[in-house]
PDB file of the backbone (N, CA, C, O) and the ligand in Angstrom, with CONECT records:
HET     ZN  A 101       1
ATOM      1  N   UNK A   1     -15.941 -17.883 -15.884  1.00  0.00           N
ATOM      2  CA  UNK A   1     -14.935 -16.925 -16.367  1.00  0.00           C
ATOM      3  C   UNK A   1     -13.576 -17.611 -16.470  1.00  0.00           C
ATOM      4  O   UNK A   1     -13.109 -18.245 -15.523  1.00  0.00           O
ATOM      5  N   UNK A   2     -12.955 -17.473 -17.634  1.00  0.00           N
ATOM      6  CA  UNK A   2     -11.611 -18.032 -17.793  1.00  0.00           C
ATOM      7  C   UNK A   2     -10.848 -17.261 -18.868  1.00  0.00           C
ATOM      8  O   UNK A   2     -11.440 -16.526 -19.658  1.00  0.00           O
ATOM      9  N   UNK A   3      -9.554 -17.437 -18.886  1.00  0.00           N
ATOM     10  CA  UNK A   3      -8.709 -16.857 -19.928  1.00  0.00           C
ATOM     11  C   UNK A   3      -8.129 -17.978 -20.758  1.00  0.00           C
ATOM     12  O   UNK A   3      -7.883 -19.075 -20.259  1.00  0.00           O
ATOM     13  N   UNK A   4      -7.909 -17.691 -22.043  1.00  0.00           N
ATOM     14  CA  UNK A   4      -7.215 -18.640 -22.894  1.00  0.00           C
ATOM     15  C   UNK A   4      -5.796 -18.143 -23.080  1.00  0.00           C
ATOM     16  O   UNK A   4      -5.583 -17.017 -23.529  1.00  0.00           O
ATOM     17  N   UNK A   5      -4.830 -18.970 -22.739  1.00  0.00           N
ATOM     18  CA  UNK A   5      -3.425 -18.606 -22.863  1.00  0.00           C
ATOM     19  C   UNK A   5      -2.684 -19.709 -23.607  1.00  0.00           C
ATOM     20  O   UNK A   5      -3.185 -20.824 -23.756  1.00  0.00           O
ATOM     21  N   UNK A   6      -1.490 -19.380 -24.067  1.00  0.00           N
ATOM     22  CA  UNK A   6      -0.675 -20.357 -24.790  1.00  0.00           C
ATOM     23  C   UNK A   6       0.399 -20.891 -23.857  1.00  0.00           C
ATOM     24  O   UNK A   6       1.108 -20.124 -23.205  1.00  0.00           O
ATOM     25  N   UNK A   7       0.510 -22.186 -23.799  1.00  0.00           N
ATOM     26  CA  UNK A   7       1.500 -22.823 -22.944  1.00  0.00           C
ATOM     27  C   UNK A   7       2.908 -22.470 -23.425  1.00  0.00           C
ATOM     28  O   UNK A   7       3.223 -22.605 -24.608  1.00  0.00           O
ATOM     29  N   UNK A   8       3.731 -22.025 -22.511  1.00  0.00           N
ATOM     30  CA  UNK A   8       5.097 -21.612 -22.835  1.00  0.00           C
ATOM     31  C   UNK A   8       5.923 -22.787 -23.350  1.00  0.00           C
ATOM     32  O   UNK A   8       6.827 -22.613 -24.167  1.00  0.00           O
ATOM     33  N   UNK A   9       5.610 -23.956 -22.873  1.00  0.00           N
ATOM     34  CA  UNK A   9       6.411 -25.130 -23.189  1.00  0.00           C
ATOM     35  C   UNK A   9       5.968 -25.833 -24.483  1.00  0.00           C
ATOM     36  O   UNK A   9       6.783 -26.035 -25.383  1.00  0.00           O
ATOM     37  N   UNK A  10       4.698 -26.201 -24.579  1.00  0.00           N
ATOM     38  CA  UNK A  10       4.238 -26.989 -25.731  1.00  0.00           C
ATOM     39  C   UNK A  10       3.474 -26.163 -26.762  1.00  0.00           C
ATOM     40  O   UNK A  10       3.089 -26.682 -27.810  1.00  0.00           O
ATOM     41  N   UNK A  11       3.248 -24.866 -26.468  1.00  0.00           N
ATOM     42  CA  UNK A  11       2.614 -23.918 -27.399  1.00  0.00           C
ATOM     43  C   UNK A  11       1.147 -24.226 -27.699  1.00  0.00           C
ATOM     44  O   UNK A  11       0.586 -23.722 -28.672  1.00  0.00           O
ATOM     45  N   UNK A  12       0.541 -25.043 -26.869  1.00  0.00           N
ATOM     46  CA  UNK A  12      -0.879 -25.337 -27.057  1.00  0.00           C
ATOM     47  C   UNK A  12      -1.706 -24.346 -26.254  1.00  0.00           C
ATOM     48  O   UNK A  12      -1.299 -23.884 -25.188  1.00  0.00           O
ATOM     49  N   UNK A  13      -2.885 -24.032 -26.796  1.00  0.00           N
ATOM     50  CA  UNK A  13      -3.782 -23.144 -26.077  1.00  0.00           C
ATOM     51  C   UNK A  13      -4.505 -23.916 -24.991  1.00  0.00           C
ATOM     52  O   UNK A  13      -4.985 -25.027 -25.217  1.00  0.00           O
ATOM     53  N   UNK A  14      -4.579 -23.326 -23.824  1.00  0.00           N
ATOM     54  CA  UNK A  14      -5.339 -23.962 -22.747  1.00  0.00           C
ATOM     55  C   UNK A  14      -6.013 -22.892 -21.910  1.00  0.00           C
ATOM     56  O   UNK A  14      -5.712 -21.705 -22.033  1.00  0.00           O
ATOM     57  N   UNK A  15      -6.919 -23.322 -21.067  1.00  0.00           N
ATOM     58  CA  UNK A  15      -7.728 -22.389 -20.295  1.00  0.00           C
ATOM     59  C   UNK A  15      -7.240 -22.266 -18.865  1.00  0.00           C
ATOM     60  O   UNK A  15      -6.874 -23.248 -18.219  1.00  0.00           O
ATOM     61  N   UNK A  16      -7.247 -21.021 -18.390  1.00  0.00           N
ATOM     62  CA  UNK A  16      -7.005 -20.771 -16.978  1.00  0.00           C
ATOM     63  C   UNK A  16      -8.354 -20.481 -16.340  1.00  0.00           C
ATOM     64  O   UNK A  16      -9.055 -19.551 -16.739  1.00  0.00           O
ATOM     65  N   UNK A  17      -8.702 -21.271 -15.366  1.00  0.00           N
ATOM     66  CA  UNK A  17      -9.980 -21.079 -14.693  1.00  0.00           C
ATOM     67  C   UNK A  17      -9.809 -20.192 -13.474  1.00  0.00           C
ATOM     68  O   UNK A  17      -8.755 -20.160 -12.839  1.00  0.00           O
ATOM     69  N   UNK A  18     -10.868 -19.482 -13.171  1.00  0.00           N
ATOM     70  CA  UNK A  18     -10.846 -18.611 -12.009  1.00  0.00           C
ATOM     71  C   UNK A  18     -10.533 -19.427 -10.757  1.00  0.00           C
ATOM     72  O   UNK A  18     -11.084 -20.510 -10.558  1.00  0.00           O
ATOM     73  N   UNK A  19      -9.639 -18.895  -9.910  1.00  0.00           N
ATOM     74  CA  UNK A  19      -9.263 -19.600  -8.688  1.00  0.00           C
ATOM     75  C   UNK A  19      -7.909 -20.256  -8.790  1.00  0.00           C
ATOM     76  O   UNK A  19      -7.272 -20.545  -7.777  1.00  0.00           O
ATOM     77  N   UNK A  20      -7.458 -20.495 -10.030  1.00  0.00           N
ATOM     78  CA  UNK A  20      -6.126 -21.088 -10.200  1.00  0.00           C
ATOM     79  C   UNK A  20      -5.050 -20.053  -9.927  1.00  0.00           C
ATOM     80  O   UNK A  20      -5.269 -18.852 -10.081  1.00  0.00           O
ATOM     81  N   UNK A  21      -3.888 -20.537  -9.521  1.00  0.00           N
ATOM     82  CA  UNK A  21      -2.765 -19.646  -9.226  1.00  0.00           C
ATOM     83  C   UNK A  21      -2.343 -18.872 -10.478  1.00  0.00           C
ATOM     84  O   UNK A  21      -2.070 -17.674 -10.404  1.00  0.00           O
ATOM     85  N   UNK A  22      -2.289 -19.540 -11.606  1.00  0.00           N
ATOM     86  CA  UNK A  22      -1.842 -18.896 -12.851  1.00  0.00           C
ATOM     87  C   UNK A  22      -2.862 -17.878 -13.351  1.00  0.00           C
ATOM     88  O   UNK A  22      -2.504 -16.892 -13.995  1.00  0.00           O
ATOM     89  N   UNK A  23      -4.107 -18.120 -13.056  1.00  0.00           N
ATOM     90  CA  UNK A  23      -5.179 -17.170 -13.421  1.00  0.00           C
ATOM     91  C   UNK A  23      -4.944 -15.839 -12.720  1.00  0.00           C
ATOM     92  O   UNK A  23      -5.070 -14.769 -13.316  1.00  0.00           O
ATOM     93  N   UNK A  24      -4.598 -15.934 -11.440  1.00  0.00           N
ATOM     94  CA  UNK A  24      -4.305 -14.731 -10.654  1.00  0.00           C
ATOM     95  C   UNK A  24      -3.100 -13.990 -11.233  1.00  0.00           C
ATOM     96  O   UNK A  24      -3.107 -12.766 -11.363  1.00  0.00           O
ATOM     97  N   UNK A  25      -2.073 -14.757 -11.576  1.00  0.00           N
ATOM     98  CA  UNK A  25      -0.846 -14.155 -12.117  1.00  0.00           C
ATOM     99  C   UNK A  25      -1.121 -13.485 -13.455  1.00  0.00           C
ATOM    100  O   UNK A  25      -0.561 -12.430 -13.756  1.00  0.00           O
ATOM    101  N   UNK A  26      -1.988 -14.104 -14.260  1.00  0.00           N
ATOM    102  CA  UNK A  26      -2.338 -13.524 -15.553  1.00  0.00           C
ATOM    103  C   UNK A  26      -3.111 -12.224 -15.356  1.00  0.00           C
ATOM    104  O   UNK A  26      -2.840 -11.213 -16.004  1.00  0.00           O
ATOM    105  N   UNK A  27      -4.064 -12.277 -14.457  1.00  0.00           N
ATOM    106  CA  UNK A  27      -4.928 -11.135 -14.193  1.00  0.00           C
ATOM    107  C   UNK A  27      -4.126  -9.937 -13.672  1.00  0.00           C
ATOM    108  O   UNK A  27      -4.358  -8.793 -14.061  1.00  0.00           O
ATOM    109  N   UNK A  28      -3.187 -10.233 -12.790  1.00  0.00           N
ATOM    110  CA  UNK A  28      -2.375  -9.162 -12.200  1.00  0.00           C
ATOM    111  C   UNK A  28      -1.105  -8.910 -13.001  1.00  0.00           C
ATOM    112  O   UNK A  28      -0.255  -8.115 -12.600  1.00  0.00           O
ATOM    113  N   UNK A  29      -0.981  -9.593 -14.139  1.00  0.00           N
ATOM    114  CA  UNK A  29       0.156  -9.445 -15.050  1.00  0.00           C
ATOM    115  C   UNK A  29       1.504  -9.629 -14.345  1.00  0.00           C
ATOM    116  O   UNK A  29       2.477  -8.932 -14.635  1.00  0.00           O
ATOM    117  N   UNK A  30       1.532 -10.566 -13.433  1.00  0.00           N
ATOM    118  CA  UNK A  30       2.767 -10.865 -12.710  1.00  0.00           C
ATOM    119  C   UNK A  30       3.649 -11.815 -13.504  1.00  0.00           C
ATOM    120  O   UNK A  30       4.861 -11.883 -13.297  1.00  0.00           O
ATOM    121  N   UNK A  31       3.024 -12.541 -14.412  1.00  0.00           N
ATOM    122  CA  UNK A  31       3.779 -13.544 -15.143  1.00  0.00           C
ATOM    123  C   UNK A  31       3.349 -13.578 -16.601  1.00  0.00           C
ATOM    124  O   UNK A  31       2.181 -13.355 -16.921  1.00  0.00           O
ATOM    125  N   UNK A  32       4.306 -13.859 -17.485  1.00  0.00           N
ATOM    126  CA  UNK A  32       3.991 -14.044 -18.895  1.00  0.00           C
ATOM    127  C   UNK A  32       4.262 -15.475 -19.319  1.00  0.00           C
ATOM    128  O   UNK A  32       4.108 -15.834 -20.486  1.00  0.00           O
ATOM    129  N   UNK A  33       4.662 -16.275 -18.366  1.00  0.00           N
ATOM    130  CA  UNK A  33       4.947 -17.670 -18.660  1.00  0.00           C
ATOM    131  C   UNK A  33       3.883 -18.548 -18.028  1.00  0.00           C
ATOM    132  O   UNK A  33       3.685 -18.543 -16.813  1.00  0.00           O
ATOM    133  N   UNK A  34       3.203 -19.303 -18.884  1.00  0.00           N
ATOM    134  CA  UNK A  34       2.140 -20.169 -18.384  1.00  0.00           C
ATOM    135  C   UNK A  34       2.326 -21.579 -18.896  1.00  0.00           C
ATOM    136  O   UNK A  34       2.764 -21.796 -20.026  1.00  0.00           O
ATOM    137  N   UNK A  35       1.991 -22.525 -18.059  1.00  0.00           N
ATOM    138  CA  UNK A  35       2.166 -23.925 -18.415  1.00  0.00           C
ATOM    139  C   UNK A  35       0.857 -24.684 -18.241  1.00  0.00           C
ATOM    140  O   UNK A  35       0.164 -24.530 -17.235  1.00  0.00           O
ATOM    141  N   UNK A  36       0.527 -25.510 -19.239  1.00  0.00           N
ATOM    142  CA  UNK A  36      -0.670 -26.335 -19.151  1.00  0.00           C
ATOM    143  C   UNK A  36      -0.448 -27.445 -18.120  1.00  0.00           C
ATOM    144  O   UNK A  36       0.667 -27.641 -17.638  1.00  0.00           O
ATOM    145  N   UNK A  37      -1.489 -28.147 -17.797  1.00  0.00           N
ATOM    146  CA  UNK A  37      -1.405 -29.193 -16.764  1.00  0.00           C
ATOM    147  C   UNK A  37      -0.319 -30.225 -17.100  1.00  0.00           C
ATOM    148  O   UNK A  37       0.474 -30.604 -16.239  1.00  0.00           O
ATOM    149  N   UNK A  38      -0.295 -30.669 -18.352  1.00  0.00           N
ATOM    150  CA  UNK A  38       0.693 -31.678 -18.759  1.00  0.00           C
ATOM    151  C   UNK A  38       2.106 -31.201 -18.503  1.00  0.00           C
ATOM    152  O   UNK A  38       2.922 -31.926 -17.935  1.00  0.00           O
ATOM    153  N   UNK A  39       2.395 -29.975 -18.926  1.00  0.00           N
ATOM    154  CA  UNK A  39       3.752 -29.453 -18.801  1.00  0.00           C
ATOM    155  C   UNK A  39       4.084 -29.155 -17.345  1.00  0.00           C
ATOM    156  O   UNK A  39       5.232 -29.296 -16.924  1.00  0.00           O
ATOM    157  N   UNK A  40       3.095 -28.749 -16.588  1.00  0.00           N
ATOM    158  CA  UNK A  40       3.331 -28.500 -15.160  1.00  0.00           C
ATOM    159  C   UNK A  40       3.790 -29.783 -14.476  1.00  0.00           C
ATOM    160  O   UNK A  40       4.723 -29.772 -13.673  1.00  0.00           O
ATOM    161  N   UNK A  41       3.120 -30.892 -14.804  1.00  0.00           N
ATOM    162  CA  UNK A  41       3.493 -32.181 -14.208  1.00  0.00           C
ATOM    163  C   UNK A  41       4.895 -32.569 -14.648  1.00  0.00           C
ATOM    164  O   UNK A  41       5.687 -33.075 -13.854  1.00  0.00           O
ATOM    165  N   UNK A  42       5.194 -32.332 -15.912  1.00  0.00           N
ATOM    166  CA  UNK A  42       6.488 -32.693 -16.470  1.00  0.00           C
ATOM    167  C   UNK A  42       7.579 -31.875 -15.786  1.00  0.00           C
ATOM    168  O   UNK A  42       8.612 -32.418 -15.396  1.00  0.00           O
ATOM    169  N   UNK A  43       7.351 -30.569 -15.641  1.00  0.00           N
ATOM    170  CA  UNK A  43       8.334 -29.680 -15.015  1.00  0.00           C
ATOM    171  C   UNK A  43       8.564 -30.077 -13.565  1.00  0.00           C
ATOM    172  O   UNK A  43       9.698 -30.100 -13.087  1.00  0.00           O
ATOM    173  N   UNK A  44       7.477 -30.389 -12.875  1.00  0.00           N
ATOM    174  CA  UNK A  44       7.597 -30.798 -11.476  1.00  0.00           C
ATOM    175  C   UNK A  44       8.424 -32.077 -11.373  1.00  0.00           C
ATOM    176  O   UNK A  44       9.275 -32.220 -10.495  1.00  0.00           O
ATOM    177  N   UNK A  45       8.155 -32.995 -12.284  1.00  0.00           N
ATOM    178  CA  UNK A  45       8.883 -34.266 -12.294  1.00  0.00           C
ATOM    179  C   UNK A  45      10.366 -34.021 -12.560  1.00  0.00           C
ATOM    180  O   UNK A  45      11.222 -34.589 -11.882  1.00  0.00           O
ATOM    181  N   UNK A  46      10.675 -33.170 -13.555  1.00  0.00           N
ATOM    182  CA  UNK A  46      12.067 -32.858 -13.880  1.00  0.00           C
ATOM    183  C   UNK A  46      12.763 -32.190 -12.699  1.00  0.00           C
ATOM    184  O   UNK A  46      13.928 -32.474 -12.418  1.00  0.00           O
ATOM    185  N   UNK A  47      12.055 -31.310 -12.014  1.00  0.00           N
ATOM    186  CA  UNK A  47      12.623 -30.605 -10.875  1.00  0.00           C
ATOM    187  C   UNK A  47      12.986 -31.592  -9.773  1.00  0.00           C
ATOM    188  O   UNK A  47      14.049 -31.491  -9.160  1.00  0.00           O
ATOM    189  N   UNK A  48      12.101 -32.538  -9.532  1.00  0.00           N
ATOM    190  CA  UNK A  48      12.358 -33.547  -8.500  1.00  0.00           C
ATOM    191  C   UNK A  48      13.545 -34.413  -8.910  1.00  0.00           C
ATOM    192  O   UNK A  48      14.399 -34.739  -8.086  1.00  0.00           O
ATOM    193  N   UNK A  49      13.593 -34.778 -10.181  1.00  0.00           N
ATOM    194  CA  UNK A  49      14.680 -35.608 -10.678  1.00  0.00           C
ATOM    195  C   UNK A  49      16.015 -34.867 -10.548  1.00  0.00           C
ATOM    196  O   UNK A  49      17.012 -35.444 -10.115  1.00  0.00           O
ATOM    197  N   UNK A  50      16.025 -33.587 -10.927  1.00  0.00           N
ATOM    198  CA  UNK A  50      17.246 -32.778 -10.815  1.00  0.00           C
ATOM    199  C   UNK A  50      17.669 -32.625  -9.369  1.00  0.00           C
ATOM    200  O   UNK A  50      18.857 -32.638  -9.050  1.00  0.00           O
ATOM    201  N   UNK A  51      16.691 -32.481  -8.507  1.00  0.00           N
ATOM    202  CA  UNK A  51      16.965 -32.335  -7.087  1.00  0.00           C
ATOM    203  C   UNK A  51      17.741 -33.538  -6.576  1.00  0.00           C
ATOM    204  O   UNK A  51      18.732 -33.390  -5.860  1.00  0.00           O
ATOM    205  N   UNK A  52      17.287 -34.729  -6.946  1.00  0.00           N
ATOM    206  CA  UNK A  52      17.941 -35.939  -6.458  1.00  0.00           C
ATOM    207  C   UNK A  52      19.273 -36.180  -7.138  1.00  0.00           C
ATOM    208  O   UNK A  52      20.170 -36.804  -6.571  1.00  0.00           O
ATOM    209  N   UNK A  53      19.396 -35.679  -8.361  1.00  0.00           N
ATOM    210  CA  UNK A  53      20.642 -35.865  -9.086  1.00  0.00           C
ATOM    211  C   UNK A  53      21.781 -35.089  -8.402  1.00  0.00           C
ATOM    212  O   UNK A  53      22.943 -35.492  -8.472  1.00  0.00           O
ATOM    213  N   UNK A  54      21.437 -33.976  -7.743  1.00  0.00           N
ATOM    214  CA  UNK A  54      22.446 -33.124  -7.110  1.00  0.00           C
ATOM    215  C   UNK A  54      22.980 -33.709  -5.804  1.00  0.00           C
ATOM    216  O   UNK A  54      23.931 -33.190  -5.220  1.00  0.00           O
ATOM    217  N   UNK A  55      22.353 -34.794  -5.357  1.00  0.00           N
ATOM    218  CA  UNK A  55      22.833 -35.355  -4.090  1.00  0.00           C
ATOM    219  C   UNK A  55      23.579 -36.672  -4.271  1.00  0.00           C
ATOM    220  O   UNK A  55      24.040 -37.260  -3.293  1.00  0.00           O
TER     221      UNK A  55
HETATM  222 ZN    ZN A 101       2.021 -27.451 -22.291  1.00  0.00          ZN2+
END
């Protein structure tokens, strides 16, 4: 069981598999913003970079 959603960042369709955090959010309609694996890594990297830039 999985859902197909569109990545908020790169607009590509990707699958949310059961058990993933985003799958739960989609199912419970807690979030409308979803990120594919590539963009998640990129966002995490940017967040870490911004974190260090502030110090
Ligand atoms: Zn993406």
